Structure formats: structure tokens, C-alpha cells
C-alpha positions in Angstrom: 76.7 8.1 -39.2 74.6 5.2 -39.8 76.5 2.0 -40.0 75.0 1.0 -43.4 75.7 4.2 -45.2 79.3 4.4 -43.7 80.6 1.1 -45.1 83.3 1.0 -47.9 82.0 -0.4 -51.2 84.2 -3.5 -50.9 82.5 -4.2 -47.5 78.9 -3.4 -48.7 79.6 -5.6 -52.0 80.7 -8.7 -49.9 77.7 -8.3 -47.5 75.1 -7.8 -50.3 76.4 -11.1 -51.9 76.3 -12.9 -48.7 72.7 -11.7 -48.4 73.5 -10.3 -45.3 72.0 -7.0 -46.1 69.8 -5.7 -48.9 70.5 -2.6 -51.2 67.2 -1.3 -50.2 68.3 -1.3 -46.5 71.9 0.4 -47.6 69.9 2.7 -49.8 67.2 3.8 -47.2 70.0 4.5 -44.7 71.8 6.9 -47.1 68.7 8.5 -47.9 68.0 9.0 -44.3 71.4 10.5 -43.8 70.8 12.9 -46.9 67.5 14.3 -45.3 69.3 14.9 -42.0 72.4 16.7 -43.6 70.7 19.7 -45.1 73.4 21.9 -43.1 76.2 20.5 -45.3 74.4 21.3 -48.6 76.2 18.5 -50.3 73.2 16.9 -52.0 71.4 19.3 -54.4 69.0 17.1 -56.1 67.9 14.0 -54.2 66.3 11.2 -56.3 64.7 8.8 -53.5 62.3 7.2 -55.8 64.8 6.5 -58.4 67.1 5.2 -55.9 64.8 2.8 -54.4 63.6 1.3 -57.7 67.3 1.0 -58.7 67.9 -0.7 -55.2 65.1 -3.0 -55.6 66.0 -4.2 -59.2 69.7 -4.8 -57.8 68.3 -7.0 -54.9 66.4 -9.0 -57.3 69.5 -9.6 -59.3 71.4 -10.4 -56.4 68.9 -12.9 -55.3 68.9 -14.5 -59.0 72.8 -14.7 -58.7 73.2 -12.6 -61.7 74.4 -9.3 -60.2 76.9 -7.1 -62.0 80.0 -5.7 -60.3 78.4 -2.7 -58.4 75.0 -4.2 -57.7 73.2 -2.4 -55.0 76.0 0.2 -54.0 74.3 3.7 -53.4 76.4 6.5 -55.3 76.0 10.1 -55.5 76.8 11.9 -58.8 78.5 15.3 -59.4 76.1 18.0 -60.9 78.4 18.2 -64.0 77.4 14.8 -65.3 74.1 14.8 -67.4 71.8 12.3 -65.9 68.5 11.5 -67.8 65.6 12.8 -66.3 67.5 14.4 -63.2 68.3 18.0 -63.1 72.0 18.6 -64.2 73.1 22.2 -64.2 76.8 22.2 -63.3 75.8 24.6 -60.3 75.2 27.5 -62.5 72.1 29.6 -62.9 72.6 29.8 -66.6 71.6 26.1 -67.0 68.5 26.8 -64.6 66.6 23.6 -64.4 68.2 21.8 -67.3 67.0 18.4 -67.2 68.9 16.2 -69.8 67.2 13.4 -72.0 70.4 11.3 -72.2 72.8 9.8 -69.7 76.6 10.5 -69.6 78.8 7.6 -70.6 80.4 7.4 -67.0 77.1 7.5 -65.3 75.4 5.1 -67.7 78.5 2.6 -67.0 77.8 2.9 -63.3 74.0 2.1 -63.7 74.9 -0.8 -66.1 77.1 -2.2 -63.4 74.2 -2.1 -60.9 75.0 0.9 -58.9 72.0 3.0 -57.3 71.7 6.7 -58.1 70.9 8.7 -54.9 71.1 12.2 -56.5 73.3 15.0 -57.5 75.9 16.8 -55.6 77.2 20.3 -55.1 80.3 21.7 -56.9 81.8 24.9 -58.0 79.9 26.3 -60.9 81.1 24.9 -64.4 83.8 23.2 -62.0 85.8 26.6 -61.7 86.8 26.6 -58.2 88.7 25.1 -55.3 86.3 25.6 -52.4 82.4 24.9 -53.7 81.7 28.4 -52.8 81.1 29.8 -56.4 77.7 27.7 -56.8 74.3 28.7 -57.5 73.1 26.4 -54.9 75.1 28.0 -51.9 78.3 26.9 -50.5 78.9 23.4 -49.6 80.2 22.8 -45.9 82.7 20.2 -44.7 81.6 17.8 -42.1 85.0 18.4 -40.6 85.6 21.3 -38.1 88.8 22.6 -36.7 89.5 21.4 -33.4 87.8 23.7 -30.7 86.5 25.8 -33.4 82.7 25.8 -34.9 83.6 28.1 -38.1 82.7 26.3 -41.4 85.3 24.6 -43.3 85.3 24.2 -47.1 85.2 20.7 -48.4 87.4 21.8 -51.5 86.6 22.2 -54.8 85.2 21.7 -57.4 84.0 18.1 -56.3 83.3 19.3 -52.8 79.8 18.1 -52.6 81.1 14.5 -53.8 84.0 14.6 -51.0 81.5 16.0 -48.2 78.8 13.3 -49.1 81.6 10.5 -49.0 83.0 11.8 -45.9 79.7 12.5 -43.9 78.3 8.9 -45.0 75.7 10.4 -47.2 76.9 7.7 -50.0 79.1 4.9 -50.3 81.1 6.7 -53.0 80.6 9.5 -55.6 81.9 10.6 -59.0 83.8 13.7 -59.5 85.9 15.5 -62.4 89.4 16.9 -61.9 90.5 19.7 -64.4 93.3 21.1 -61.9 92.9 19.2 -58.8 89.3 18.9 -58.5 89.0 15.3 -57.3 92.4 15.1 -55.3 92.2 18.5 -53.1 88.7 17.8 -51.8 89.8 14.3 -51.1 92.8 15.4 -49.3 90.7 18.1 -47.5 88.0 15.7 -46.3 89.9 12.7 -45.4 88.7 10.6 -48.4 90.4 9.0 -51.4 90.2 10.1 -55.0 91.9 9.4 -58.3 92.4 11.3 -61.4 92.9 8.8 -64.1 95.1 9.3 -67.4 93.4 11.8 -69.8 91.3 9.5 -72.0 90.9 6.7 -69.5 87.3 7.8 -68.8 84.7 9.1 -71.4 83.8 12.8 -71.3 80.8 12.5 -73.0 77.8 13.8 -71.3 80.1 15.8 -68.9 79.4 19.6 -69.0 82.6 20.9 -70.4 85.0 23.3 -68.6 88.4 23.0 -70.3 88.3 19.9 -72.8 92.1 19.3 -72.7 92.1 19.1 -69.1 88.8 17.6 -67.7 88.9 13.9 -66.6 86.1 12.1 -64.6 87.1 9.8 -61.7 85.8 8.5 -58.3 85.9 9.7 -54.8 85.4 7.1 -51.9 86.6 5.8 -48.6 89.6 3.7 -49.5 92.1 2.8 -52.2 90.1 -0.4 -52.8 87.0 1.5 -53.6 88.5 3.8 -55.9 89.7 0.9 -57.9 86.4 -0.7 -57.9 84.6 2.4 -59.1 87.1 3.2 -61.7 87.0 -0.3 -63.3 83.4 0.5 -64.0 83.7 4.1 -65.0 86.6 3.6 -67.3 86.7 2.1 -71.1 86.6 3.4 -74.7 83.7 5.4 -75.8 83.4 6.2 -79.7 81.2 9.2 -78.8 84.3 10.9 -77.2 87.1 11.3 -79.8 89.6 11.7 -76.9 88.7 8.3 -75.2 91.5 6.0 -75.4 90.8 2.4 -77.1 92.7 0.6 -74.6 91.5 -2.6 -72.3 90.8 -1.5 -68.7 92.9 -3.6 -66.3 91.7 -5.2 -63.2 92.6 -2.4 -61.0 91.6 -4.1 -57.8 93.7 -7.1 -58.6 96.6 -4.8 -58.7 96.4 -3.8 -55.1 99.4 -4.8 -53.0 101.1 -3.8 -49.7 104.6 -5.2 -51.0 106.5 -2.6 -53.0 109.8 -4.2 -53.2 111.8 -3.4 -56.5 109.8 -0.1 -56.9 111.5 3.3 -57.0 109.5 6.1 -55.7 110.6 9.9 -56.8 110.3 12.9 -54.4 110.3 16.1 -56.6 112.4 18.6 -55.0 110.7 21.6 -56.2 107.5 20.5 -54.6 109.1 21.4 -51.1 110.0 25.0 -52.1 108.0 27.3 -49.7 106.3 24.0 -48.3 104.9 24.5 -44.4 106.4 22.5 -41.7 103.5 20.4 -41.1 102.7 19.3 -44.6 106.6 18.8 -45.1 106.5 16.3 -42.2 103.6 14.7 -43.6 105.5 14.0 -46.8 108.4 12.9 -45.1 106.3 10.5 -43.0 104.9 9.3 -46.3 108.1 8.6 -48.0 109.4 6.6 -44.7 106.1 4.6 -44.9 106.9 3.6 -48.7 110.4 2.6 -47.7 108.9 0.4 -45.0 107.0 -1.3 -47.7 110.0 -2.2 -49.5 110.3 0.8 -52.1 113.4 2.7 -52.8 112.8 6.6 -52.4 114.9 8.9 -54.5 114.8 12.6 -55.2 114.0 13.8 -58.5 113.5 17.1 -60.5 110.6 18.5 -62.4 112.3 22.0 -63.1 109.5 23.5 -65.1 107.1 22.9 -62.1 107.0 26.8 -61.1 105.8 27.5 -64.5 102.6 25.1 -64.1 100.2 27.3 -62.3 100.5 30.3 -64.7 100.3 28.0 -67.6 97.2 26.4 -66.3 95.4 29.6 -65.7 95.9 30.7 -69.1 95.1 27.4 -71.0 91.9 26.3 -68.6 90.3 29.9 -69.0 91.0 30.0 -72.7 89.0 26.7 -73.4 86.3 27.6 -70.9 85.8 30.9 -72.8 85.4 29.0 -76.2 83.3 26.1 -74.5 80.9 28.6 -72.5 80.2 30.5 -75.5 77.3 28.2 -76.3 75.5 29.4 -73.1 73.6 32.5 -74.8 70.0 32.3 -73.8 68.7 31.0 -77.1 68.5 27.3 -76.9 68.4 26.1 -73.5 68.9 27.3 -69.8 68.4 30.8 -68.5 67.3 33.8 -70.6 67.1 37.2 -69.1 64.1 39.5 -69.5 64.7 42.2 -72.1 63.4 45.7 -72.1 61.4 47.1 -75.0 63.7 47.8 -78.1 66.5 45.4 -77.0 67.9 43.0 -79.4 69.7 40.0 -79.7 73.1 41.4 -78.6 71.5 42.9 -75.2 69.9 39.4 -74.8 73.4 37.8 -75.1 74.7 40.4 -73.0 72.2 40.4 -70.3 71.7 36.6 -70.0 75.4 35.8 -69.5 75.9 38.8 -67.0 73.1 37.3 -65.0 73.5 33.7 -65.5 77.3 33.1 -64.9 78.8 33.7 -61.5 81.6 36.0 -60.9 84.3 33.2 -60.8 83.1 32.1 -64.2 82.7 35.6 -65.5 86.5 36.3 -64.3 87.7 33.1 -66.2 85.8 33.7 -69.4 87.3 37.3 -69.6 90.7 36.2 -69.0 90.3 33.4 -71.5 88.9 35.8 -74.1 91.8 38.2 -73.4 94.6 35.6 -74.1 93.0 34.5 -77.2 92.5 38.0 -78.7 94.5 39.4 -81.5 97.8 40.7 -80.3 98.0 38.4 -77.2 97.5 35.1 -78.5 101.1 34.2 -79.2 102.3 36.1 -76.0 100.3 34.2 -73.7 98.2 31.2 -75.2 101.1 29.8 -77.4 103.7 30.3 -74.7 101.6 28.6 -72.3 101.2 25.5 -74.5 105.0 25.5 -75.0 105.5 25.3 -71.3 102.8 22.6 -71.0 105.1 20.5 -73.6 108.0 21.2 -71.2 106.3 20.0 -67.9 105.0 16.6 -69.8 108.8 16.3 -70.7 109.9 16.8 -67.3 107.6 13.8 -66.3 108.5 11.5 -69.1 112.4 12.1 -68.0 111.4 11.5 -64.5 109.7 8.2 -65.1 112.5 6.9 -66.8 114.0 6.5 -63.5 111.1 5.9 -61.1 108.0 4.0 -61.0 105.8 6.6 -59.3 106.1 10.1 -57.7 105.0 11.0 -54.2 103.9 14.6 -53.6 101.9 16.7 -51.4 98.3 16.9 -52.6 97.8 20.4 -51.1 99.7 23.1 -49.4 98.0 22.5 -46.0 94.6 21.6 -44.6 91.3 23.1 -45.5 90.8 26.6 -44.9 87.4 28.2 -43.6 84.6 29.2 -45.9 85.0 32.8 -47.0 88.8 33.2 -45.8 90.0 33.5 -49.4 87.0 35.2 -51.1 88.6 38.4 -51.6 91.8 36.9 -52.9 91.6 34.8 -56.2 95.3 34.5 -56.6 95.5 32.8 -53.1 92.8 30.4 -53.9 94.4 29.5 -57.5 97.5 28.7 -55.4 95.7 25.9 -53.7 96.2 24.0 -56.9 100.0 24.4 -57.0 100.5 20.6 -56.5 97.7 19.2 -58.8 97.7 21.2 -62.0 100.9 19.7 -63.3 99.1 16.3 -63.9 96.4 17.9 -65.9 98.8 19.7 -68.1 100.7 16.4 -68.7 97.6 14.1 -68.8 98.9 11.9 -66.2 97.1 9.9 -63.4 97.2 11.0 -59.7 96.0 9.4 -56.5 95.0 11.3 -53.3 95.3 9.3 -50.1 94.7 10.5 -46.5 97.6 10.1 -44.3 97.3 12.0 -40.9 95.4 14.8 -39.0 96.9 18.3 -38.7 97.5 19.9 -35.5 94.2 21.7 -35.9 92.3 18.3 -36.3 91.9 18.5 -40.0 93.1 15.9 -42.7 96.2 15.9 -44.7 96.7 13.9 -47.6 99.5 12.9 -50.0 99.2 12.2 -53.8 100.7 9.5 -55.9 101.6 10.4 -59.5 101.9 7.7 -62.1 103.0 7.2 -65.8 100.5 7.6 -68.4 97.9 4.4 -68.1 99.3 3.2 -65.1 96.4 3.8 -62.6 97.0 0.2 -61.5 100.6 1.1 -60.5 99.6 4.1 -58.3 96.6 2.1 -56.8 99.2 -0.5 -55.8 101.6 2.3 -54.2 98.3 4.1 -52.6 97.3 0.8 -51.2 100.6 0.3 -49.4 100.8 3.8 -48.2 97.0 3.7 -46.8 97.9 0.3 -44.9 100.8 1.8 -43.1 99.1 5.3 -42.5 96.1 3.8 -40.9 93.8 6.5 -41.5 90.6 6.0 -39.6 89.7 9.4 -38.6 86.1 10.5 -39.2 84.4 13.8 -38.5 82.4 14.3 -35.5 78.8 14.9 -36.3 77.6 18.3 -35.6 75.3 18.7 -38.7 
């Protein structure tokens, strides 16, 4: 990895302001890394001309002493964010070559803060997946490998391209979205750090929707501090998004601390049921690190946890079937070729059959089924009631603790194709993450150690609604004691 492209955002920010390095130099280093990393398939649309133009503008602002917070920092953008003049198709053939004429609110905030746009990153189609294999661009490959094994490994999903790009030194940070764990799981799989904010903290306007009551944007970066810096720029009220919270954005970076005296951290006993020995040991190790930082660690109960995954896989597909009804081949995107005599119904059917991948088709069909007459009460309404119970579990738990420490994933990353024939096994990768989306709470994934096979293992810190500052503080203390500095050995 190039020394410039593998810096943290905080380090790059300081060096840029000291005029020790220029944004153009960092951006050129990132672009060079992107060009040589085609084997990872993490970057699906590179924007070198735009990036260098933005870098030069940042250098001019820095020289004039009038630079915004992220001036000159090169970032990658998950393909689900609409970016003006740059292909944005959520990794789906049905949005073939869709080029928006507008900018998503989150990316507009980043560019206003002076960040540099390197390009778009691979993902699971419409953010539906846990491995970045379900994509019209072809699977994303993790820069990590199992010890002594050259088999390709997943970077997680759906923000796998974002996590892989950060881990491989292709960009200093990246945007992601998290509907059921799609920031936290890829971060845990790649030894990076990712935060899913409280639902409503970041605007969803201009993000191609999967499940509107669950989707939330957030950053993936190389450290807790970097996530705090990026989240500060991404967050804020947006009148264009009716679910955006009209709340002040705290100084997340100022909240970072290594002293947790007076804090109570909960360990949910339900999360340990069926947990593998290696992940259990990592969780125990993380709890001991928080005790060392001064926190009191106590056992808590989240009794409805076992119902979270089935509830999620009813609610999310139901919302997806509604959101994806707009892709019909009429207004934009892919349109199937029709035979003579075919009408509009045939066009709809053929366009959606050819344009959507198998996983998206599966979830749309499930969603349409649970919303259909005769099944709505039995499935969808019951899942919503379970969602309420899960939210109440967290509310009760937070009456006695300040944050919760839990596994981010059941284990380390799996190989590409290893779960292809078993969608249920793939869905189980989200078992520790979907609860937060159902409850609308913030969660931070922090790398802690390496598994026996040489792949990263991470833990997540769960917070009260709107307490991103609190979990970033706990995460910073955990990060300092874990001392995770491992990097993937270059093979690509």
C-alpha cells in the first residue's frame, strides 16, 4: 500500500494543514492504488478527472487558510448514493448506466466539507446481501486471505466495496449504508471501523431505497476517530427527508475518550447462545478491555432477540417489494426487448425478470407474499409487533447501562461462493446486527483481534438513540486497548 493512501483521515488532515503534503499528492496515490487493484473489484466507477479537480480546489483553500473540515480528503462512495453526473445504479442491471442530475444530501455535505470524490464502490444489488456477491459488477473480493490459503474471501455486504477499498488503501474513508448490518458486518470482516448512526441522524435523500424504515447512511474508515470526523460531516437535518431528525450535530471527535470510569456496559446474555468459542473469547477479551478502561461490565437480557432475524426478513422484503415497484422499464433504466404483440404487462414482467438479480427477486417475492391478502396480519403485522418488543427490550436495558458490547458477526469472513446455495445460512450472518436497525439505534463496529485463520474479528458497541458520541467514546477506549494494527498482505 502507498504510504499516502493508507493514512488515517486524522493524520492526513493534520499533514494537509501543515502543508507537509498536498491533496493532489494523496489523491494521485489513491488513484494509482485503484488502478492497480482491479482484482478486488471494489471500485466500479473511477472519477480521476473530477477527483483531481476537487483536490486542486482543496489545495487552493488550504493555501488560503480557508479550508473546511474535510478539505483534501479522498473518499469512495457506495454505488447506492446518487452522485451528480456519475453513474449510480445500486449494482443493479435494472438501473443500467443511470446517471443522476442531482447529488444525495450526504455526499453533498461531504463535498461541501472539502472531501474529494474518487469514485463509486461495489455493493450487493440494492443493498440486499451480506457478501457483495449479488451485484451486476461481479463479486467484490476482500484484500484479506486466510492464512496459508489463496481462496478469495468476502469483504462482507452490502457495503463490501466500501470496506474492501478502505482496508486495501484505495481511499481514506468511504460511505456505506446499513439496513441490517451492512456497515458493521463488512467493517468487522475487513479489520476496518464502521458506524451505523441512529435512524434519522443522516439524510436518506438521494440514496436508492431498499427498506425505508431501516436504511441509514454512515461511514467506514480506519479508526474510531476517522468515523467521528466523517459522521460529523455527513449528519444533520434535511428538510427533503421527512424522517431526518431536526437535532443539533454534536462534536463527535471531542467526545473520544480512553477513560470509561462511571460507565456501565451491558453484555446481552442472549447473544452468547450458540456463539463459537473463538468469537466468545474475543467478546470476553473486549469486556475485559472495557473493565481496564474503568467501566463496570454487567450482564443484561434482551429477551426478544431470537425473534429479530425472522421479523427483519419479513419487514425488510415487504418494504423492498414496495420500493422496487418503481423499476418497470418505463421511466428510466433497463427495458427488455419485446416480441411482436407484447403489451405493457409483458414489458413489466420481462424487464423485472431480466433486470433484477436472483437475490432481489427472492426478496421482492417474499415481500409481496407477506403483504398479500390473507397473510398481511399473520406475517407483516406480527413482525411489526415483534419490532416494538425488541425496541422495548433495548429501552429497558438502557435504564441500567450506558452502552452494550456485543459480537458484530458470528465469526470471521467466509469464502466467496461458500454460502451461495444456502440463503438462510447467509441471512444468519446478520443475527447480531439486525436488532439495531429494527430499534433504530446506533452501533459501532471496532476491530479487536485476528482469528486463528488470520482474518479479523470485530465487536460492536450499541448505544441509546442519538448517543453516537457515547458509543464513539467507548469504541475509542476499546480500540486503544485492542491495539489492532494488522493489515492484509498485498496479493492483488
